[in-house]
C-alpha angles and dihedrals in degrees: 000000000000119000114252115243115252114193117225111260110207118227121243091260093050089052089054092050093051092053104039127059113225113253132207118249117190117234099230136163091282090067093055090050090056093233104108130091087235093064092051093047088051093049092046092051090048090052093047098046109089092201099044114142117228085234087068095058108120096233091051096047093046092050091047091053096044090052096047099072092193119178102230135134090223126093131213115253142177119233104214123193118191145054128305091265100037133042113208101179141355142204128195117212117192127184114256127187120200132175113235091235090062090069099043111281120139131214120019113020127207138179119267118202116210142141128263125211103231112237091007091265145062121259112244138136090226113047097198126154090244094054093046093046093051094049092044092053091050091048093052091046089054091049091054093048095053097041097248113169092218149351107236120210113183126207095359109191112222091217094060125098089236089061089057091051091048092055091055098084093170089063100049096030099224136114114251116230124181108211090187132026116262110260138184114280116208132207138171116225101198117218120226095274138034090234091060090052097050090046087070088070122077119244087247091058093047090049090051090053091055094048092049092050092053091057090071096054117211109014135173131190114213118199110214115205109128134078092241092061098050102081093052091041093054092046090053093044091050091052091048093046092057088058100043132101087226090068092044089054102038104017128260105328101189118041100171093224134146090266093059093043092051095048095046091046090056092055090049094049091055094045091250100116120097110156131151139222118197118209123204116192091340094310125110102242110159137019141190122201107208142150137206132207133163092353097310118115115200127201108213110160137004136175138163138190109279093226088074096049096109091061096053097242095177092058092045093049089048091055088052091049092052090052090053091047091052091048104043130039089337117212121214092225137038109199114199091189125221124339138057128259136157093240091055091052090051096057102029127087101183125064133190132148132250142171145172118260143182125216103208120198117241095247124128094244094049091042092052092048092049091048090052092049092048092048091053092049090052091053091050091049090051091049091051092051092051096049092045091054090054097040098254097115100118096051091041091055091052092049095047097044100037101035094249099321114133115215120234119234090260088060095060109113124220103256094214095059104042113134121203125245122194117217 
């Protein structure tokens, strides 16, 4: 018996999106005072979206923007789809300034001013291709109207409807530029019980976990979720960060300033904070800044004291974190974020791919800038191929990435624990 055809019946929100062109709503002082309709539309969409990131919460984004103090001619806006009485979907566009050298240009470097899609996605209770395409077209139109050099979408998952909309250049009218190569993106989908998850590891791997843990002596994992814990956590994380290879490679990650305190406090106030501090022999020695919302735990930032690097502290702390997740307020998903690493592959059981992209308006100025950057990237690629051929790859990478500075042996990072950081 053949299955009878059932036409797709659009939801009420989808019907609204098909009939109404999204409009731009400035993020002004009224939003930060929580008195405008725009703020409540934003909060409502955040609450409705099952995949909303804590970093898209209105209070967090507003605090992040207010603390940035970025010199840019562009202003943050909301992209609102819906009727006057009902918001069906929302995008948050925040100014982002990037030097051309950060994305591969050579020679003189200058500041490019664009807009960033907060959270790398639009807020919507129905993540269909039609919804994403409509919002994306409106976002790129706004970029062109205000002279933005790009629309930045970070950590774009190839499986998402937004990725399909991004690939359709004819629909949104921009050039697509990948600032970083697409890489594997890893997640853990937790089974119903901890026992089922650990059964996926061999007895040899589990034995290795236990031996690795013993090398650190007396250890303790502290779960950080409350306001009262944050000041001490940031102080310890700042101290660890100064001694980590992550800061040597990417710059000081945790500054322990008022901005970080305010942003982390907002996450804690809304029950979104779930970070960790790992103690070794009574001394804070590693940390992980993370959040959790609607059953999805997200790994955002990690670091450890370099003196423990030979014992793989990041991997051992991760194993301790997974044990805590399985024992307390268990999420259904652990999202490692973008970037590949051996430790992620070891713990994850779901793979996709993601990357960071720019959508560049088809204007002569933006086109010339993009051509210059792409030319520089080709020259760099050719240089890498030549030095690899003659065995100079290591020194060439140091010269290209650090502007000629050669790392000392203490700066070499353990390859198996390298996290990814988007520009």
